C-alpha positions in Angstrom: 139.3 111.7 113.9 141.1 115.0 113.2 144.1 115.4 115.4 144.0 117.9 118.2 147.6 117.4 119.2 149.1 120.2 121.2 152.8 121.1 121.6 152.8 119.2 124.9 153.9 115.6 124.8 151.0 113.1 124.5 150.5 111.4 127.9 149.6 107.9 126.7 148.7 105.6 123.8 145.7 103.4 124.5 144.0 100.5 122.8 140.4 101.6 122.4 137.2 99.6 123.1 134.3 101.4 121.4 131.0 100.5 123.0 127.4 101.8 123.1 127.8 102.5 126.8 129.6 104.9 129.0 132.1 103.8 131.7 132.7 106.1 134.7 135.8 106.3 136.9 135.4 103.9 139.8 132.6 101.9 138.1 132.8 98.3 136.9 131.8 97.0 133.5 131.2 93.3 132.7 132.0 92.3 129.1 131.9 89.1 127.0 134.9 89.1 124.7 134.5 87.1 121.5 136.2 89.2 118.7 139.8 88.1 118.0 141.1 91.7 118.3 139.7 92.1 121.8 140.8 88.5 122.8 144.3 89.6 121.9 143.9 92.7 124.1 142.8 90.6 127.0 145.7 88.2 126.5 148.1 91.2 126.5 146.6 92.3 129.9 146.8 96.0 128.9 144.7 98.8 130.2 142.4 100.2 127.5 140.1 103.1 126.8 136.3 102.7 126.8 134.8 105.2 124.5 131.1 105.8 123.6 130.3 105.1 119.9 129.0 108.3 118.2 128.2 106.5 114.9 128.7 102.9 113.9 128.6 99.4 115.4 130.5 97.6 118.1 131.3 94.5 116.1 133.4 94.2 113.0 133.7 97.9 112.1 135.7 101.0 113.0 133.1 103.4 114.4 133.2 107.1 115.1 133.7 107.7 118.8 133.4 110.5 121.3 136.7 112.1 122.3 136.3 111.7 126.1 136.4 108.2 127.6 137.6 106.3 130.6 140.7 104.2 131.0 139.8 100.7 132.2 141.8 98.0 133.9 141.1 94.3 134.0 139.7 93.4 137.4 138.5 89.9 136.7 139.3 87.6 133.7 137.5 84.2 133.0 139.0 82.3 130.1 136.5 80.1 128.3 137.5 76.8 126.6 136.9 78.2 123.1 139.2 81.2 123.5 136.5 83.7 124.5 136.6 85.6 127.8 134.3 87.0 130.4 135.9 90.0 132.0 135.1 92.7 134.5 136.8 96.0 133.8 137.1 98.9 136.3 137.2 102.5 135.3 140.3 104.4 136.5 140.3 107.9 135.1 139.1 110.0 132.2 141.1 110.8 129.1 140.6 112.9 126.0 141.5 111.6 122.6 143.9 113.7 120.5 144.1 111.3 117.5 143.3 107.8 116.5 145.0 105.1 114.3 143.3 102.4 112.3 143.1 98.9 114.0 146.3 96.8 114.1 144.5 94.7 115.3 142.5 97.1 117.4 141.9 100.8 117.3 144.6 102.9 119.0 144.3 106.4 120.4 146.8 109.0 121.5 145.3 110.7 124.6 145.8 113.1 127.4 144.7 112.3 131.0 141.9 114.5 132.3 141.9 115.3 136.0 138.8 115.0 138.1 136.9 118.3 138.0 137.4 120.5 141.1 133.9 121.0 142.5 133.0 118.8 145.5 129.7 117.0 145.6 127.4 118.6 148.1 124.8 117.1 150.4 122.0 117.5 147.8 123.7 115.2 145.3 124.5 112.6 148.1 120.8 112.7 149.2 119.5 112.3 145.7 121.8 109.3 145.1 120.7 107.7 148.3 117.0 108.3 147.4 117.5 106.9 143.9 119.3 103.8 145.1 116.7 103.2 147.8 114.0 103.2 145.2 115.8 100.3 143.6 116.1 98.5 147.0 119.8 99.0 147.3 121.1 99.6 150.8 124.5 101.2 150.1 124.3 104.2 152.4 127.8 103.7 153.7 129.1 104.4 150.3 127.3 107.7 150.1 129.3 109.6 152.7 130.7 113.0 151.8 134.1 111.3 151.7 133.1 110.4 148.1 133.5 114.1 147.3 133.6 114.7 143.5 133.5 110.9 142.9 129.8 111.0 143.8 129.3 112.5 140.4 130.8 109.3 138.8 128.7 107.1 141.0 125.6 108.9 139.8 126.6 108.4 136.2 127.4 104.7 136.9 123.9 103.9 138.3 121.7 106.2 136.3 119.4 104.8 133.6 119.7 107.9 131.5 120.3 107.9 127.8 123.9 107.4 126.7 124.3 111.0 125.3 123.3 112.4 128.7 125.7 110.1 130.6 128.4 111.0 128.1 127.8 114.7 128.8 128.1 114.0 132.5 131.4 112.2 132.0 132.7 115.1 130.0 131.6 117.8 132.4 131.8 116.2 135.8 129.2 118.7 136.9 127.5 117.9 140.2 124.6 120.2 139.3 124.0 118.2 136.1 124.2 115.0 138.0 121.5 116.3 140.4 119.4 117.3 137.4 119.6 113.8 135.9 118.8 112.1 139.3 115.9 114.4 139.9 114.4 113.6 136.5 114.8 109.9 136.9 113.4 109.9 140.5 110.3 111.9 139.2 109.9 109.4 136.3 109.9 106.4 138.7 107.4 108.0 141.0 105.1 109.1 138.1 105.2 105.8 136.2 106.0 103.4 139.0 108.4 101.7 136.7 111.8 100.5 137.8 114.7 99.4 135.7 117.5 97.3 137.0 120.4 99.6 137.9 123.9 98.4 136.9 125.8 96.5 139.5 127.0 98.9 142.2 130.6 97.9 142.1 132.2 101.2 142.7 135.5 102.4 144.2 136.0 106.0 145.4 139.7 105.6 144.8 
């Protein structure tokens, strides 16, 4: 990736975990760790950056990745007898890559922290989230208070079954109107086809 380094000091250096999925701040991501480079990452106990693959594979290669991702921290770690791990990572906050370095042993990125976007989620987004989750039989109404504020956008991204590029666009923009648009389209699809997909586990923290 071509460097976009600015004059300001780089905020952090992150190990990167490229995946074909998008992690949102506050959401959880279960992963099975079997490649040695990521086993080492787990053993080190470091926070890492989850980035969506733009082109390439998850295993054994150095793929091209999107510049905006989410810092993840290890929430649960299960060590298996053969050295593999089952982990649950939780998204903390977004970052933007300024440059990357080849794996040694894993891909590293210099990054700047991105703040949450300023717009607060309105009652329309909260109502759509509630409706969408109820269609999947999830009773999580207490989580859908206006206290979530702008984090409601991240919850929408975490549970939506939209294509990865659309979820990536939502992560990059943090736009409540775009989250509403995606929810409306998915609710309409479910009503039209009567077809439900399992939503990801609703493990989500507004903090």
